[in-house]
A tleap script that builds the chain and sets N, CA, C and O, in Angstrom:
source leaprc.protein.ff14SB
mol = sequence {
  NMET SER THR PRO ASN ALA VAL GLU ASP ARG
  SER ASP VAL GLN PRO PRO GLU GLN ASP PRO
  ALA PHE PRO ARG GLY ARG LEU ALA ARG ARG
  TRP ALA ALA VAL ARG ALA THR GLY GLU ALA
  GLY MET SER THR ALA GLU TYR ALA VAL GLY
  THR VAL ALA ALA CYS ALA PHE ALA ALA VAL
  LEU TYR ARG VAL VAL THR GLY GLY SER ILE
  VAL THR GLY LEU THR ASP LEU VAL GLU SER
  ALA LEU ALA THR LEU CSER
}
set mol.1.N position { 53.795 144.504 189.396 }
set mol.1.CA position { 53.003 143.297 189.568 }
set mol.1.C position { 52.319 142.981 188.251 }
set mol.1.O position { 51.726 143.866 187.634 }
set mol.2.N position { 52.392 141.727 187.810 }
set mol.2.CA position { 51.803 141.364 186.531 }
set mol.2.C position { 50.538 140.553 186.744 }
set mol.2.O position { 50.366 139.875 187.757 }
set mol.3.N position { 49.670 140.643 185.769 }
set mol.3.CA position { 48.436 139.867 185.821 }
set mol.3.C position { 48.699 138.495 185.233 }
set mol.3.O position { 49.671 138.329 184.497 }
set mol.4.N position { 47.861 137.498 185.535 }
set mol.4.CA position { 48.112 136.146 185.036 }
set mol.4.C position { 48.096 136.053 183.512 }
set mol.4.O position { 48.779 135.195 182.952 }
set mol.5.N position { 47.349 136.897 182.835 }
set mol.5.CA position { 47.247 136.820 181.379 }
set mol.5.C position { 48.156 137.820 180.665 }
set mol.5.O position { 48.091 137.952 179.443 }
set mol.6.N position { 48.996 138.517 181.413 }
set mol.6.CA position { 49.867 139.521 180.795 }
set mol.6.C position { 50.979 138.828 180.014 }
set mol.6.O position { 51.498 137.793 180.432 }
set mol.7.N position { 51.331 139.408 178.886 }
set mol.7.CA position { 52.418 138.892 178.064 }
set mol.7.C position { 53.704 139.582 178.499 }
set mol.7.O position { 53.779 140.810 178.552 }
set mol.8.N position { 54.712 138.775 178.808 }
set mol.8.CA position { 55.977 139.349 179.267 }
set mol.8.C position { 56.740 139.935 178.097 }
set mol.8.O position { 56.683 139.421 176.979 }
set mol.9.N position { 57.455 141.018 178.366 }
set mol.9.CA position { 58.312 141.624 177.355 }
set mol.9.C position { 59.628 140.855 177.352 }
set mol.9.O position { 60.414 140.961 178.293 }
set mol.10.N position { 59.866 140.086 176.302 }
set mol.10.CA position { 61.061 139.258 176.214 }
set mol.10.C position { 62.001 139.769 175.135 }
set mol.10.O position { 62.734 138.989 174.527 }
set mol.11.N position { 61.985 141.095 174.891 }
set mol.11.CA position { 62.818 141.652 173.830 }
set mol.11.C position { 64.311 141.585 174.166 }
set mol.11.O position { 65.147 141.676 173.267 }
set mol.12.N position { 64.658 141.426 175.456 }
set mol.12.CA position { 66.064 141.353 175.827 }
set mol.12.C position { 66.649 139.950 175.637 }
set mol.12.O position { 67.866 139.781 175.706 }
set mol.13.N position { 65.800 138.940 175.399 }
set mol.13.CA position { 66.255 137.568 175.249 }
set mol.13.C position { 66.542 137.309 173.773 }
set mol.13.O position { 65.690 137.535 172.913 }
set mol.14.N position { 67.744 136.835 173.496 }
set mol.14.CA position { 68.143 136.563 172.121 }
set mol.14.C position { 67.936 135.079 171.813 }
set mol.14.O position { 68.026 134.236 172.705 }
set mol.15.N position { 67.658 134.767 170.551 }
set mol.15.CA position { 67.604 133.352 170.174 }
set mol.15.C position { 68.963 132.718 170.403 }
set mol.15.O position { 69.973 133.420 170.357 }
set mol.16.N position { 69.027 131.416 170.647 }
set mol.16.CA position { 70.305 130.773 170.956 }
set mol.16.C position { 71.375 131.002 169.898 }
set mol.16.O position { 72.555 131.113 170.231 }
set mol.17.N position { 70.980 131.075 168.619 }
set mol.17.CA position { 71.983 131.265 167.565 }
set mol.17.C position { 72.663 132.630 167.656 }
set mol.17.O position { 73.807 132.774 167.226 }
set mol.18.N position { 71.975 133.637 168.210 }
set mol.18.CA position { 72.537 134.980 168.288 }
set mol.18.C position { 73.165 135.275 169.642 }
set mol.18.O position { 73.802 136.315 169.810 }
set mol.19.N position { 73.001 134.397 170.592 }
set mol.19.CA position { 73.564 134.588 171.920 }
set mol.19.C position { 75.073 134.349 171.854 }
set mol.19.O position { 75.504 133.301 171.375 }
set mol.20.N position { 75.880 135.296 172.324 }
set mol.20.CA position { 77.334 135.109 172.249 }
set mol.20.C position { 77.832 133.928 173.066 }
set mol.20.O position { 78.905 133.398 172.778 }
set mol.21.N position { 77.080 133.499 174.080 }
set mol.21.CA position { 77.521 132.380 174.911 }
set mol.21.C position { 77.105 131.033 174.325 }
set mol.21.O position { 77.414 129.994 174.908 }
set mol.22.N position { 76.412 131.027 173.182 }
set mol.22.CA position { 75.943 129.787 172.577 }
set mol.22.C position { 77.129 128.980 172.066 }
set mol.22.O position { 77.942 129.505 171.305 }
set mol.23.N position { 77.248 127.716 172.465 }
set mol.23.CA position { 78.409 126.925 172.044 }
set mol.23.C position { 78.308 126.532 170.580 }
set mol.23.O position { 77.325 125.934 170.142 }
set mol.24.N position { 79.337 126.880 169.842 }
set mol.24.CA position { 79.420 126.480 168.430 }
set mol.24.C position { 80.329 125.263 168.377 }
set mol.24.O position { 81.549 125.389 168.480 }
set mol.25.N position { 79.772 124.150 168.226 }
set mol.25.CA position { 80.590 122.949 168.204 }
set mol.25.C position { 79.803 121.795 167.637 }
set mol.25.O position { 78.980 121.944 166.734 }
set mol.26.N position { 80.083 120.653 168.193 }
set mol.26.CA position { 79.455 119.438 167.700 }
set mol.26.C position { 77.936 119.482 167.844 }
set mol.26.O position { 77.220 119.063 166.934 }
set mol.27.N position { 77.440 119.977 168.962 }
set mol.27.CA position { 75.994 120.051 169.184 }
set mol.27.C position { 75.334 120.981 168.179 }
set mol.27.O position { 74.269 120.667 167.649 }
set mol.28.N position { 75.957 122.119 167.914 }
set mol.28.CA position { 75.403 123.064 166.947 }
set mol.28.C position { 75.379 122.464 165.546 }
set mol.28.O position { 74.411 122.641 164.806 }
set mol.29.N position { 76.452 121.749 165.180 }
set mol.29.CA position { 76.482 121.099 163.858 }
set mol.29.C position { 75.433 120.002 163.764 }
set mol.29.O position { 74.795 119.831 162.726 }
set mol.30.N position { 75.256 119.261 164.851 }
set mol.30.CA position { 74.246 118.192 164.859 }
set mol.30.C position { 72.850 118.782 164.729 }
set mol.30.O position { 72.034 118.273 163.960 }
set mol.31.N position { 72.566 119.833 165.458 }
set mol.31.CA position { 71.252 120.477 165.385 }
set mol.31.C position { 71.001 121.041 163.983 }
set mol.31.O position { 69.883 120.959 163.475 }
set mol.32.N position { 72.015 121.602 163.369 }
set mol.32.CA position { 71.882 122.105 161.998 }
set mol.32.C position { 71.585 120.959 161.033 }
set mol.32.O position { 70.789 121.121 160.108 }
set mol.33.N position { 72.211 119.814 161.238 }
set mol.33.CA position { 71.959 118.658 160.381 }
set mol.33.C position { 70.540 118.136 160.575 }
set mol.33.O position { 69.887 117.740 159.609 }
set mol.34.N position { 70.065 118.133 161.803 }
set mol.34.CA position { 68.695 117.679 162.077 }
set mol.34.C position { 67.692 118.602 161.409 }
set mol.34.O position { 66.725 118.139 160.804 }
set mol.35.N position { 67.917 119.910 161.515 }
set mol.35.CA position { 66.998 120.861 160.876 }
set mol.35.C position { 67.047 120.766 159.364 }
set mol.35.O position { 66.031 120.979 158.703 }
set mol.36.N position { 68.210 120.448 158.800 }
set mol.36.CA position { 68.356 120.389 157.348 }
set mol.36.C position { 67.661 119.168 156.751 }
set mol.36.O position { 67.212 119.214 155.606 }
set mol.37.N position { 67.569 118.074 157.513 }
set mol.37.CA position { 66.964 116.858 156.977 }
set mol.37.C position { 65.445 116.921 156.977 }
set mol.37.O position { 64.806 116.098 156.321 }
set mol.38.N position { 64.858 117.847 157.674 }
set mol.38.CA position { 63.392 117.969 157.672 }
set mol.38.C position { 62.737 116.854 158.461 }
set mol.38.O position { 63.177 116.507 159.558 }
set mol.39.N position { 61.688 116.302 157.894 }
set mol.39.CA position { 60.915 115.268 158.575 }
set mol.39.C position { 61.088 113.924 157.889 }
set mol.39.O position { 60.106 113.265 157.546 }
set mol.40.N position { 62.316 113.524 157.693 }
set mol.40.CA position { 62.597 112.290 156.962 }
set mol.40.C position { 62.013 111.063 157.658 }
set mol.40.O position { 61.538 110.152 156.979 }
set mol.41.N position { 62.033 111.011 158.979 }
set mol.41.CA position { 61.536 109.842 159.689 }
set mol.41.C position { 60.061 109.876 160.000 }
set mol.41.O position { 59.526 108.905 160.535 }
set mol.42.N position { 59.395 110.950 159.687 }
set mol.42.CA position { 57.983 111.066 160.045 }
set mol.42.C position { 57.099 110.110 159.257 }
set mol.42.O position { 56.088 109.645 159.783 }
set mol.43.N position { 57.444 109.809 158.028 }
set mol.43.CA position { 56.570 108.955 157.231 }
set mol.43.C position { 56.449 107.570 157.857 }
set mol.43.O position { 55.369 106.980 157.829 }
set mol.44.N position { 57.519 107.045 158.414 }
set mol.44.CA position { 57.471 105.735 159.054 }
set mol.44.C position { 56.547 105.761 160.257 }
set mol.44.O position { 55.750 104.841 160.441 }
set mol.45.N position { 56.637 106.791 161.074 }
set mol.45.CA position { 55.768 106.896 162.246 }
set mol.45.C position { 54.317 107.072 161.821 }
set mol.45.O position { 53.417 106.500 162.435 }
set mol.46.N position { 54.084 107.858 160.780 }
set mol.46.CA position { 52.712 108.059 160.311 }
set mol.46.C position { 52.141 106.764 159.753 }
set mol.46.O position { 50.970 106.461 159.985 }
set mol.47.N position { 52.946 105.991 159.021 }
set mol.47.CA position { 52.472 104.703 158.517 }
set mol.47.C position { 52.153 103.759 159.667 }
set mol.47.O position { 51.166 103.026 159.610 }
set mol.48.N position { 52.970 103.771 160.702 }
set mol.48.CA position { 52.722 102.897 161.851 }
set mol.48.C position { 51.420 103.265 162.544 }
set mol.48.O position { 50.628 102.384 162.879 }
set mol.49.N position { 51.190 104.545 162.761 }
set mol.49.CA position { 49.949 104.983 163.401 }
set mol.49.C position { 48.758 104.655 162.516 }
set mol.49.O position { 47.724 104.205 163.011 }
set mol.50.N position { 48.888 104.875 161.212 }
set mol.50.CA position { 47.799 104.554 160.286 }
set mol.50.C position { 47.498 103.071 160.251 }
set mol.50.O position { 46.335 102.676 160.177 }
set mol.51.N position { 48.530 102.246 160.304 }
set mol.51.CA position { 48.334 100.790 160.308 }
set mol.51.C position { 47.622 100.340 161.572 }
set mol.51.O position { 46.715 99.511 161.508 }
set mol.52.N position { 48.017 100.872 162.710 }
set mol.52.CA position { 47.363 100.517 163.974 }
set mol.52.C position { 45.899 100.965 163.954 }
set mol.52.O position { 45.020 100.226 164.398 }
set mol.53.N position { 45.638 102.154 163.448 }
set mol.53.CA position { 44.259 102.645 163.373 }
set mol.53.C position { 43.425 101.784 162.432 }
set mol.53.O position { 42.273 101.478 162.737 }
set mol.54.N position { 43.989 101.392 161.299 }
set mol.54.CA position { 43.261 100.542 160.349 }
set mol.54.C position { 42.966 99.173 160.954 }
set mol.54.O position { 41.883 98.623 160.748 }
set mol.55.N position { 43.911 98.627 161.690 }
set mol.55.CA position { 43.683 97.325 162.345 }
set mol.55.C position { 42.598 97.434 163.412 }
set mol.55.O position { 41.760 96.542 163.540 }
set mol.56.N position { 42.610 98.510 164.168 }
set mol.56.CA position { 41.575 98.712 165.192 }
set mol.56.C position { 40.200 98.860 164.543 }
set mol.56.O position { 39.218 98.294 165.022 }
set mol.57.N position { 40.135 99.626 163.448 }
set mol.57.CA position { 38.863 99.785 162.743 }
set mol.57.C position { 38.385 98.448 162.176 }
set mol.57.O position { 37.195 98.139 162.234 }
set mol.58.N position { 39.310 97.656 161.627 }
set mol.58.CA position { 38.952 96.342 161.091 }
set mol.58.C position { 38.435 95.419 162.194 }
set mol.58.O position { 37.483 94.670 161.975 }
set mol.59.N position { 39.051 95.465 163.369 }
set mol.59.CA position { 38.587 94.631 164.490 }
set mol.59.C position { 37.184 95.026 164.926 }
set mol.59.O position { 36.343 94.163 165.182 }
set mol.60.N position { 36.930 96.325 165.009 }
set mol.60.CA position { 35.590 96.793 165.389 }
set mol.60.C position { 34.579 96.390 164.323 }
set mol.60.O position { 33.495 95.903 164.647 }
set mol.61.N position { 34.926 96.589 163.055 }
set mol.61.CA position { 34.028 96.222 161.956 }
set mol.61.C position { 33.751 94.726 161.956 }
set mol.61.O position { 32.614 94.314 161.724 }
set mol.62.N position { 34.761 93.905 162.210 }
set mol.62.CA position { 34.578 92.450 162.271 }
set mol.62.C position { 33.604 92.069 163.385 }
set mol.62.O position { 32.737 91.216 163.199 }
set mol.63.N position { 33.759 92.713 164.550 }
set mol.63.CA position { 32.858 92.409 165.669 }
set mol.63.C position { 31.417 92.808 165.352 }
set mol.63.O position { 30.476 92.123 165.753 }
set mol.64.N position { 31.248 93.916 164.634 }
set mol.64.CA position { 29.900 94.364 164.282 }
set mol.64.C position { 29.279 93.418 163.262 }
set mol.64.O position { 28.123 93.015 163.397 }
set mol.65.N position { 30.059 93.066 162.238 }
set mol.65.CA position { 29.521 92.227 161.160 }
set mol.65.C position { 29.231 90.807 161.639 }
set mol.65.O position { 28.263 90.191 161.194 }
set mol.66.N position { 30.058 90.286 162.538 }
set mol.66.CA position { 29.834 88.918 163.021 }
set mol.66.C position { 28.871 88.879 164.195 }
set mol.66.O position { 28.615 87.807 164.743 }
set mol.67.N position { 28.337 90.016 164.590 }
set mol.67.CA position { 27.340 90.044 165.664 }
set mol.67.C position { 26.053 89.361 165.212 }
set mol.67.O position { 25.813 89.220 164.013 }
set mol.68.N position { 25.227 88.938 166.163 }
set mol.68.CA position { 24.018 88.179 165.871 }
set mol.68.C position { 23.025 88.901 164.981 }
set mol.68.O position { 22.474 88.275 164.076 }
set mol.69.N position { 22.770 90.162 165.185 }
set mol.69.CA position { 21.748 90.867 164.420 }
set mol.69.C position { 22.153 91.059 162.960 }
set mol.69.O position { 21.302 90.987 162.073 }
set mol.70.N position { 23.412 91.298 162.702 }
set mol.70.CA position { 23.880 91.483 161.321 }
set mol.70.C position { 23.815 90.160 160.569 }
set mol.70.O position { 23.349 90.115 159.431 }
set mol.71.N position { 24.278 89.086 161.196 }
set mol.71.CA position { 24.250 87.768 160.556 }
set mol.71.C position { 22.816 87.364 160.265 }
set mol.71.O position { 22.527 86.851 159.184 }
set mol.72.N position { 21.914 87.587 161.210 }
set mol.72.CA position { 20.501 87.254 161.013 }
set mol.72.C position { 19.901 88.081 159.878 }
set mol.72.O position { 19.169 87.550 159.043 }
set mol.73.N position { 20.206 89.362 159.844 }
set mol.73.CA position { 19.694 90.227 158.784 }
set mol.73.C position { 20.206 89.825 157.418 }
set mol.73.O position { 19.436 89.801 156.458 }
set mol.74.N position { 21.483 89.508 157.306 }
set mol.74.CA position { 22.040 89.076 156.024 }
set mol.74.C position { 21.462 87.726 155.598 }
set mol.74.O position { 21.183 87.510 154.419 }
set mol.75.N position { 21.286 86.837 156.545 }
set mol.75.CA position { 20.697 85.527 156.232 }
set mol.75.C position { 19.275 85.699 155.712 }
set mol.75.O position { 18.905 85.075 154.717 }
set mol.76.N position { 18.484 86.523 156.360 }
set mol.76.CA position { 17.109 86.770 155.912 }
set mol.76.C position { 17.099 87.407 154.524 }
set mol.76.O position { 16.263 87.057 153.691 }
set mol.77.N position { 18.014 88.332 154.268 }
set mol.77.CA position { 18.091 88.982 152.959 }
set mol.77.C position { 18.423 87.987 151.854 }
set mol.77.O position { 17.805 88.004 150.790 }
set mol.78.N position { 19.411 87.109 152.110 }
set mol.78.CA position { 19.799 86.102 151.118 }
set mol.78.C position { 18.654 85.104 150.896 }
set mol.78.O position { 18.376 84.730 149.757 }
set mol.79.N position { 18.000 84.679 151.958 }
set mol.79.CA position { 16.895 83.719 151.830 }
set mol.79.C position { 15.737 84.335 151.048 }
set mol.79.O position { 15.131 83.652 150.222 }
set mol.80.N position { 15.417 85.596 151.285 }
set mol.80.CA position { 14.332 86.224 150.543 }
set mol.80.C position { 14.713 86.425 149.070 }
set mol.80.O position { 13.862 86.312 148.188 }
set mol.81.N position { 15.988 86.722 148.806 }
set mol.81.CA position { 16.435 86.848 147.412 }
set mol.81.C position { 16.366 85.506 146.697 }
set mol.81.O position { 15.950 85.437 145.541 }
set mol.82.N position { 16.769 84.447 147.374 }
set mol.82.CA position { 16.712 83.105 146.779 }
set mol.82.C position { 15.259 82.661 146.578 }
set mol.82.O position { 14.941 82.006 145.585 }
set mol.83.N position { 14.379 83.018 147.520 }
set mol.83.CA position { 12.964 82.654 147.394 }
set mol.83.C position { 12.334 83.377 146.216 }
set mol.83.O position { 11.451 82.827 145.559 }
set mol.84.N position { 12.771 84.601 145.936 }
set mol.84.CA position { 12.238 85.361 144.821 }
set mol.84.C position { 12.663 84.740 143.484 }
set mol.84.O position { 11.897 84.764 142.520 }
set mol.85.N position { 13.871 84.189 143.422 }
set mol.85.CA position { 14.376 83.593 142.204 }
set mol.85.C position { 13.759 82.239 141.899 }
set mol.85.O position { 13.698 81.849 140.733 }
set mol.86.N position { 13.294 81.500 142.920 }
set mol.86.CA position { 12.764 80.169 142.662 }
set mol.86.C position { 11.287 80.150 142.403 }
set mol.86.O position { 10.714 79.086 142.170 }
savepdb mol mol.pdb
quit
């Protein structure tokens, strides 16, 4: 009987490449080609996620800046600066 946190002994299980029943064919060649190319397509996905995040941040920033309190504060700051110059 095993406990829920016990680690099973899997020394009898071989990796697929060493298993004699593993099919060596088109699938194996395709998998080897996928592993050899690395993460060639990841940059496109990362750019897409980064672009979406930047757009979301820009939308939030736009809503904050165009809110009433920010506009009022900036207007008061500009008016006081102009009053100081005149």
